[in-house]
C-alpha positions as CSV (number, residue, x, y, z in Angstrom):
1,X,-34.4,-50.8,-15.0
2,X,-33.5,-48.2,-12.4
3,X,-30.4,-48.8,-10.3
4,X,-30.4,-47.6,-6.7
5,X,-27.3,-45.8,-5.6
6,X,-28.5,-43.0,-3.3
7,X,-27.8,-44.8,-0.1
8,X,-24.4,-46.1,-1.0
9,X,-21.4,-44.8,0.9
10,X,-20.0,-43.2,-2.2
11,X,-23.1,-41.0,-2.9
12,X,-23.6,-40.1,0.8
13,X,-20.0,-39.0,1.1
14,X,-20.3,-37.1,-2.2
15,X,-23.4,-35.2,-0.8
16,X,-21.6,-34.2,2.4
17,X,-18.6,-32.9,0.4
18,X,-20.8,-31.1,-2.1
19,X,-22.6,-29.3,0.8
20,X,-19.4,-28.5,2.6
21,X,-20.3,-30.7,5.6
22,X,-16.8,-32.0,5.7
23,X,-15.4,-28.6,6.7
24,X,-16.0,-25.9,9.4
25,X,-16.0,-22.9,7.0
26,X,-18.9,-21.1,5.3
27,X,-22.5,-20.7,6.4
28,X,-24.2,-23.5,8.4
29,X,-27.6,-22.4,7.1
30,X,-26.4,-22.5,3.5
31,X,-24.9,-26.0,4.1
32,X,-28.1,-27.2,5.6
33,X,-30.1,-26.0,2.6
34,X,-27.7,-27.2,0.0
35,X,-27.4,-30.7,1.5
36,X,-31.2,-31.0,1.5
37,X,-31.5,-29.6,-2.0
38,X,-28.9,-31.8,-3.5
39,X,-30.1,-34.9,-1.7
40,X,-33.6,-34.3,-3.1
41,X,-32.3,-33.6,-6.7
42,X,-30.1,-36.7,-6.6
43,X,-33.1,-38.7,-5.5
44,X,-35.2,-37.3,-8.3
45,X,-32.5,-38.3,-10.8
46,X,-32.5,-41.8,-9.4
47,X,-36.2,-42.3,-8.8
48,X,-37.2,-40.9,-12.3
49,X,-34.2,-42.4,-14.1
50,X,-33.2,-39.0,-15.4
51,X,-30.8,-39.5,-18.4
52,X,-27.6,-37.4,-19.0
53,X,-29.3,-35.9,-22.0
54,X,-32.3,-34.8,-19.9
55,X,-30.0,-33.4,-17.1
56,X,-27.9,-31.3,-19.5
57,X,-30.9,-30.1,-21.3
58,X,-32.2,-28.8,-17.9
59,X,-28.8,-27.3,-17.0
60,X,-28.7,-25.4,-20.4
61,X,-32.3,-24.2,-19.8
62,X,-31.2,-22.7,-16.4
63,X,-28.5,-20.8,-18.3
64,X,-31.1,-19.5,-20.7
65,X,-33.6,-18.7,-17.9
66,X,-31.0,-16.5,-16.2
67,X,-29.9,-14.8,-19.4
68,X,-33.5,-13.9,-20.2
69,X,-34.0,-12.7,-16.6
70,X,-37.2,-14.8,-16.4
71,X,-36.6,-16.7,-13.1
72,X,-38.8,-14.1,-11.3
73,X,-41.5,-14.7,-13.9
74,X,-41.3,-18.5,-13.9
75,X,-41.3,-18.6,-10.0
76,X,-45.0,-17.5,-9.6
77,X,-46.0,-19.6,-12.6
78,X,-44.7,-22.7,-10.7
79,X,-46.6,-21.6,-7.6
80,X,-43.6,-20.6,-5.5
81,X,-44.9,-17.1,-4.7
82,X,-48.4,-18.5,-3.8
83,X,-46.8,-21.3,-1.7
84,X,-44.8,-18.8,0.3
85,X,-48.0,-16.8,0.9
86,X,-49.8,-19.9,2.1
87,X,-46.9,-20.5,4.6
88,X,-46.9,-16.9,5.7
89,X,-50.7,-17.0,6.3
90,X,-50.2,-20.2,8.4
91,X,-47.4,-18.5,10.4
92,X,-49.6,-15.4,11.0
93,X,-52.5,-17.6,12.2
94,X,-50.2,-19.5,14.6
95,X,-48.8,-16.2,16.0
96,X,-52.3,-14.7,16.4
97,X,-51.7,-12.2,13.6
98,X,-54.3,-13.5,11.2
99,X,-57.0,-11.2,9.8
100,X,-57.0,-8.0,7.8
101,X,-56.9,-7.7,4.0
102,X,-55.5,-10.9,2.5
103,X,-52.0,-10.9,1.2
104,X,-51.1,-12.1,-2.3
105,X,-48.1,-12.1,-4.5
106,X,-46.0,-9.1,-5.3
107,X,-44.9,-10.0,-8.7
108,X,-41.6,-9.1,-10.4
109,X,-42.4,-5.6,-11.7
110,X,-42.3,-3.2,-8.7
111,X,-40.1,-0.1,-9.1
112,X,-39.1,2.0,-6.1
113,X,-39.2,5.8,-6.4
114,X,-42.7,6.6,-7.4
115,X,-43.8,10.1,-6.2
116,X,-45.9,10.5,-3.0
117,X,-49.0,12.5,-2.8
118,X,-51.3,13.4,0.0
119,X,-54.8,11.8,-0.3
120,X,-55.2,12.0,-4.0
121,X,-53.0,11.4,-7.1
122,X,-53.0,10.9,-10.8
123,X,-51.2,7.8,-11.9
124,X,-51.1,8.1,-15.7
125,X,-49.0,10.7,-17.5
126,X,-51.8,12.1,-19.6
127,X,-50.5,10.5,-22.8
128,X,-51.4,6.9,-22.0
129,X,-54.5,5.7,-23.9
130,X,-57.2,3.8,-22.0
131,X,-60.6,4.1,-20.3
132,X,-60.5,6.3,-17.2
133,X,-60.5,4.7,-13.8
134,X,-61.2,6.2,-10.4
135,X,-59.5,4.0,-7.8
136,X,-60.3,4.7,-4.2
137,X,-60.9,3.2,-0.8
138,X,-60.4,3.5,2.9
139,X,-57.6,2.0,5.1
140,X,-59.0,0.8,8.4
141,X,-57.8,-1.0,11.5
142,X,-59.2,-4.3,12.9
143,X,-62.1,-2.4,14.5
144,X,-63.1,-0.6,11.3
145,X,-61.6,2.7,12.4
146,X,-59.9,4.8,9.8
147,X,-56.1,4.9,9.7
148,X,-54.7,8.3,8.8
149,X,-51.3,8.6,7.2
150,X,-51.1,5.1,5.9
151,X,-48.9,4.8,2.8
152,X,-50.7,3.2,-0.2
153,X,-48.2,2.3,-2.9
154,X,-49.9,1.4,-6.2
155,X,-48.7,0.1,-9.5
156,X,-50.3,-1.5,-12.6
157,X,-50.0,-2.1,-16.3
158,X,-51.2,-0.1,-19.2
159,X,-53.8,-1.3,-21.8
160,X,-51.1,-3.5,-23.5
161,X,-50.1,-5.2,-20.3
162,X,-46.8,-3.3,-20.1
163,X,-45.3,-1.8,-17.0
164,X,-43.2,1.4,-17.0
165,X,-39.4,1.0,-16.7
166,X,-39.7,-2.5,-18.1
167,X,-41.7,-1.2,-21.1
168,X,-39.4,1.6,-22.4
169,X,-42.2,3.1,-24.5
170,X,-43.8,4.5,-21.4
171,X,-42.7,7.5,-19.5
172,X,-40.7,7.1,-16.3
173,X,-42.8,5.8,-13.3
174,X,-46.0,5.9,-15.4
175,X,-48.9,4.2,-13.6
176,X,-46.8,4.1,-10.3
177,X,-47.8,6.3,-7.4
178,X,-47.8,6.5,-3.6
179,X,-50.7,8.1,-1.6
180,X,-50.9,9.0,2.0
181,X,-54.4,8.5,3.5
182,X,-56.3,11.5,4.9
183,X,-57.6,11.9,8.4
184,X,-60.5,9.5,7.5
185,X,-58.2,6.9,6.0
186,X,-59.2,7.6,2.4
187,X,-57.0,7.5,-0.7
188,X,-58.0,8.5,-4.3
189,X,-56.2,7.8,-7.6
190,X,-57.1,8.7,-11.1
191,X,-55.8,6.3,-13.7
192,X,-56.6,4.1,-16.6
193,X,-58.1,0.6,-16.6
194,X,-55.2,-1.9,-16.9
195,X,-55.0,-5.0,-19.0
196,X,-53.6,-8.3,-18.0
197,X,-50.5,-9.7,-19.7
198,X,-49.0,-12.9,-20.8
199,X,-45.5,-14.4,-20.6
200,X,-43.4,-13.8,-23.7
201,X,-44.6,-16.4,-26.2
202,X,-41.1,-17.5,-27.1
203,X,-39.6,-17.0,-23.7
204,X,-38.1,-19.4,-21.2
205,X,-41.2,-19.4,-18.9
206,X,-43.5,-20.5,-21.8
207,X,-41.2,-23.3,-22.7
208,X,-42.0,-24.9,-19.3
209,X,-45.6,-24.0,-19.3
210,X,-46.1,-25.4,-22.8
211,X,-44.6,-28.7,-21.6
212,X,-47.2,-28.7,-18.8
213,X,-50.1,-27.8,-21.1
214,X,-50.6,-24.5,-19.3
215,X,-51.2,-20.9,-20.4
216,X,-49.1,-18.0,-19.2
217,X,-51.7,-15.3,-18.8
218,X,-52.6,-13.0,-15.9
219,X,-55.9,-11.1,-15.5
220,X,-56.2,-7.3,-15.3
221,X,-54.9,-6.5,-11.8
222,X,-53.6,-3.7,-9.6
223,X,-50.8,-4.1,-7.1
224,X,-50.6,-2.6,-3.6
225,X,-48.1,-2.2,-0.8
226,X,-49.8,-0.7,2.2
227,X,-48.0,0.3,5.4
228,X,-48.1,2.3,8.6
229,X,-45.8,2.2,11.6
230,X,-47.3,-0.1,14.2
231,X,-49.1,-2.1,11.5
232,X,-48.2,-5.3,9.6
233,X,-47.1,-4.4,6.1
234,X,-49.5,-5.6,3.4
235,X,-48.5,-6.9,0.0
236,X,-51.6,-7.5,-2.1
237,X,-53.3,-7.0,-5.4
238,X,-56.8,-6.8,-6.7
239,X,-58.2,-8.5,-9.8
240,X,-60.9,-6.8,-11.8
241,X,-64.0,-8.9,-12.0
242,X,-65.1,-10.2,-15.5
243,X,-61.6,-10.8,-17.0
244,X,-61.2,-14.1,-18.8
245,X,-58.4,-15.0,-16.5
246,X,-59.7,-13.6,-13.2
247,X,-60.0,-17.1,-11.8
248,X,-57.4,-18.7,-14.0
249,X,-54.3,-16.7,-13.2
250,X,-51.1,-18.5,-14.2
251,X,-49.5,-17.0,-11.2
252,X,-52.1,-18.3,-8.7
253,X,-52.6,-14.8,-7.2
254,X,-56.4,-14.7,-7.3
255,X,-58.2,-14.7,-3.9
256,X,-62.0,-14.3,-3.8
257,X,-61.8,-11.4,-1.3
258,X,-59.5,-9.5,-3.7
259,X,-61.8,-9.7,-6.8
260,X,-63.3,-6.2,-7.2
261,X,-66.0,-4.9,-9.5
262,X,-65.2,-2.1,-11.9
263,X,-68.5,-0.1,-12.0
264,X,-69.2,2.1,-15.0
265,X,-70.1,5.7,-14.2
266,X,-71.9,8.1,-16.6
267,X,-72.7,10.7,-14.0
268,X,-71.8,14.0,-15.7
269,X,-71.1,15.7,-12.4
270,X,-68.7,13.0,-11.3
271,X,-67.1,12.9,-14.8
272,X,-66.4,16.6,-14.5
273,X,-65.2,16.4,-10.9
274,X,-62.7,13.7,-11.8
275,X,-61.8,15.4,-15.1
276,X,-62.5,12.4,-17.3
277,X,-63.6,12.8,-21.0
278,X,-66.5,10.5,-20.6
279,X,-67.6,7.3,-18.9
280,X,-65.1,5.9,-16.5
281,X,-64.9,2.9,-14.2
282,X,-65.2,3.3,-10.5
283,X,-63.1,0.8,-8.5
284,X,-63.3,0.7,-4.7
285,X,-60.9,-1.2,-2.6
286,X,-61.0,-0.9,1.1
287,X,-58.0,-2.2,3.2
288,X,-57.7,-3.5,6.7
289,X,-54.3,-3.3,8.4
290,X,-53.7,-5.2,11.6
291,X,-51.6,-4.1,14.5
292,X,-48.2,-5.5,15.1
293,X,-45.7,-5.0,17.8
294,X,-42.8,-6.4,15.7
295,X,-41.1,-3.7,13.8
296,X,-39.7,-6.2,11.3
297,X,-43.2,-6.8,10.1
298,X,-43.8,-3.2,9.3
299,X,-41.9,-3.3,6.0
300,X,-42.0,-5.4,2.9
301,X,-39.8,-8.5,2.8
302,X,-36.3,-8.2,1.4
303,X,-35.7,-9.1,-2.3
304,X,-34.0,-7.5,-5.3
305,X,-36.1,-4.7,-6.7
306,X,-35.6,-1.9,-9.2
307,X,-35.0,1.5,-7.5
308,X,-34.9,4.9,-9.1
309,X,-34.0,6.7,-5.9
């Protein structure tokens, strides 16, 4: 039998003190958030009759999650990243800023400091095994006109699902590059076809996903930041069609408009032109950036990221 205490004077007074509402110091915004957060957690404990054993098991889990640095991995797995995108899409629509290439989650594995090239780049270090990939597209405005000088920042995994910096077996900034579009809005990148990855099997994230009967796998995908002064910054990624998890991404990042075919090419002339050893996959991803008069929308949102600059 669950007792009800949440509305008692003792608990309500406790909540106000916990959130610092009984003093005039600190941050009003932090107090507002903390009061709501603690009120909801207290209510969950009461409504679901959470036992002390269950509570302390959860508290110890949070210690472990932080120690393993997996909070940024569990967050997309619990839909937080996608939920934030849904909200940002709704805000854009309300503000008349909807349209353009859809956003989707950034993920936790971006590293700042990748070299910048004009128009064309090679992303792999020449020692990374994998099938060749020719990644290219055009950046356009709302009217379909090319945008010259847009910065296309690309990063993806290797064939084992590992990302440079986090995977110390790879060379520094491997499979991470920035490209400035040419006068016709085009960008070109030679690389290898990435693989998807899974959460560490014995990690903190999988402990939660296993309890929920869920897997922790992502499909093969390629991340993008795309920006240009006067344009709304775009954070997005494409999924390669045909992957087992293309439409079953544990991080909920798949959007139909962002599923792209990787087309095999055996054209000897093109193989020679792009300097591949044999058949490669051609991946085309065209991008639409919409205009914005708000300079704060021209850059990616603030969060902790690795930087090598």
